[in-house]
C-alpha positions, 0 to 999 in steps of 0.5 A: 525632645527630638533628635536627628541622625545625620549618617555620613559615609566614609568609604569610597566613592561610587563610580560616578563620582570617581571619573576623570574631569577631563572625561567628564568636561570632554562630554559637556564639549560641543565636538558636534564632528570632532573624533569621539574616540581621539587622546582630548588635549588641551591647548591655552591661547593666551600673548603671546604663547601656547598652553599645551598638555601634551608636547608628544604625539604619535603618529596615526593617532587620532588628538581631539584638541581642546584650544581655548583662548584665554587673551583679550586679542583673536589667536590662531591655531596651526600645525606646522612643519619646524621652521616654517613661515607659511602658510601653505605649510599649513598640517591643520588650521583654526582661524582667529574667527574661530577662536575671537578673545574668549572663545574655545574651539574643538578640532580633530586632527590625526598626525599622518608623518612623524617629525618635530612640528609648531603650533604657531598663531599666524595672526599678524595684526597689528603685530605677528605673533608668531614673531612675538613668540605664539610657537610651541613645538612638538614633536610627533613619534613615528608610529611603530609597524 
């Protein structure tokens, strides 16, 4: 007769098991040129909307935006002052060539000014993505100095 003993641990997981999914995911990204100390923000792009993990940001703080195009069309991601409509007013932009359908892109950015801004997609072919609703309001809070 063979006896097989099975040991199952019910204790606390090791620190490796307790790592947050976000930090594990960020560690797996290609962050060449991205500030490793930035705060991680997930932004999903679809037809025709943004779904962001954060809507409020701190002036002067570094953020690492993970842009995931879950749509079937190429999209852009730009940050512009609230109400702006022209490319001359863009603070930071990731062009549609970098965000084709299914693509993921990371971008580091520091908000130098406080105020109201928008994430916006300025693709206009075959229709204006902005006019189709692809604009997401965000707020940048002034730093305490």
